[in-house]
N, C-alpha and C positions, 0 to 999 in steps of 0.2 A: 503494500499500500503506500502512497505515497501523497502528499498533501500540496495543495498550491490554491491561490486565489484567483478567482475567475469569476465571468457572468456568463450562462449556460442557460439558453431558451428563456430569459427571461427573469430568472433566480437571481435574486439580491445577492450579490457579489459576496462572498462569505469563503472561508475557508473550506476547499473543497478535497475530499479523501478519494483518490484514484485508485479502484478496487477491479481484478481482474483474475477469473480461475481459481475462486477461493470461495471459503465459509469467514462470514463475517460476523461476530457478536459487538451490537453495540451498545455501550454502558458511560456511566460516568457524565462526560459532557452532553449538559443537556440540550444544545441544538447542534446536529449535526447533519451534515449534506455529503453523500456518495454520488460519484460518478461512474458509472459502467463503461469502459470503451467499447467499441464495435468488435463482435466476434468472438462474447464472452459469457458465461455461466457463471452468476455469482448466487449464493444464500445469506440470506441477512437475519441475523434474530437481533431484535431489539427489545431492549430492556426497559420497560416503561416506568419505573419504579427510578431511573434516574432520568433517562432521555424523555422530553416534552416536545420536541419538535425535530423529525426527521423528513430529510428531504432526500429523495432515490431517482439520478438521471440515467436513463439506460440509452445507449446509442444502437445505430443500426444492426441488425440481426444478433443482437444481445438477448439474454432470457436473464430474468432476476426474480429468486422465489424470496418473498419477507415474510417471516412469522413475526406478529407482533405477541408480546407476553402480556395477558392480561395481570395486572397487580396482583399481589397477595394481600394487601389489606391498606388502609387510607382511604385519603380523597387524592384521584390521578386525573390528570389532562393528558392527552397524548394527539399532537398533530401529525399526520402523515401523509407528504404529498409525493405522488409518483409520476416521473415525467417521462412518457415514451416519446424520446427525442427524435430517436433515429427511423428510417424505412425498416418493417420487419423486427420491430423490437419486441417482448413480449414482457408483462409485469403481472406476477400473480401475488396479493397479499393475503395473510390470514389473521384472524384474530379470535382465538377459542380459548374459552376459560369459565371459571366460576367467580362471581363474586359473592363474598359472604358478609356475614350481620354485620349493617352500618356501614358498608362501600361503597363508594361513589365513583364511578368511572365516565368520564368524558372524552369519547374518541371523533376526533374532526378527520375525515379522510378525505384526499381529493385526487383523482385520477384525470391528470392531464396527458391530451393525445397533440402533437405536433408534427411528428413524421407518419408520412401515408403507411398504408396496410400494418399498422401497429394494434397490438391487443393487449387489455390489461383485464383482470377477474380479481375483485375482492369479495370476499366471505367472512361474512362476523357470525359467530354463534357465542352466545354469552347465555350461561343460566346464573340466574339471581335467587338468594336467597334471601328471607324475609328480611326487612328493612335494609335491604339495599338497592340500588339505583344504575341506572346507566343513560346516558343521552348520545347517540349515536348520530351521527351526522356524516353522508355521504352525498360528493358532489362528482360528478362525470362532465369534462370539459373537451370537448373536441375542436381545433382551433381549426381554421379555412384549410391548412395544409394536409391536415389529418384525414384526408378521404383513405376510403375502404378500410375503417380503422371498426374495430370492435371493442365494446367496452359494458361490463357486468357490474352491477354490484348486490349483495345478497345481504342481508341484514335479520337475522333470526334470533329473537331473544324468548328464552323459557323462562318462568316465572314461577317460582317454588314457593310461594307465599304468598298471602292476600296484601303485606304491607310492601309492596314492590314498587318502586318509580321506574317509569321505562317513557322515554321521548326517541323514536326515529324519523331522521329527518334525510331524505333523499330529494336530491337536486340534479338538473339536467343545464348544461350550458353547450348548445351546440351549434357550430358556425358551417358547417360542412354536411348536407345533406345525403351524402354519398357514404355513410357511416350504418354502424347498427348498435345502438345501447339499449340497456336494458337495466331494468330495477327491481327488486322484489324485497318486501319487507312483512314480518310477522310475528305477533306477540301472542305464545300459545302456552298452555300448563300442562301437567301430567296428563294422562289419558287414565281415568279414576277406572274402567272397565281394564284395562290392562293392568293396574296394580291388584286390582282384587284378582284376576286370575291368575297373577303370580302367586299372591298370599295362598289361593286354593292349592297351589302347588306345593306348599311348603315352604315360600320363599319368605324370609321376614321382610318386613315393610322397608326400613332402611335401607336392606341390599336390593330390594324391589327397584325400590327410587334411584339409588347408584348405578342400576343399570341400566335404567331407561335416561338418566341424565348421561351417562357417557354414549349410549348409542346417538343421542341428540349432537354430541358433541364432536363425534365423530363423522356428521352426515346424515343419521339415519333420522328416522320419525320416530316421536314418544307421544303425538294425540291422538 
């Protein structure tokens, strides 16, 4: 990795870390920017307990997988901006986890497409215990140069109690008609019939709940 100061695709001049062909964990510095050069494949793990604002810029024919860690306690705000800057670039972002009692998580996601034929996929799955809350905002931006791009934003929240606060805010800013953009959001709870069926088979309630929550977090259905 190497660091330098620059202005790329309208991103405010900051110290940028250049990363190629490696796995990276971001922690410590609350504001970080990564630049993925052409023909690279990078996986990024973001520690939301210390990082507050992360920007990832991906050049042509490069792929970047980003894992946003759900905080383990307290109140946290995380802003993640991704830029598909080059042609045929791809970015995938996942934020999966459990919010416990009295936690608050404010998550702001932004998918920006500058390069043509670029693609991005953001998948948020958060389970919330009683007295926890989540505010998830997802914005898809496609600039005039981003023709034939595809973007997807999915936000699924699972409530595990009656005293849970959830807000979901999807937004679209499209400046090119030759694109495919979609977003989906759902707030759901555990299926009582499934819990009853599992308990009738001798599975304790706590274990049955954990099985369904784990299934939800890994991409399955629990409702």
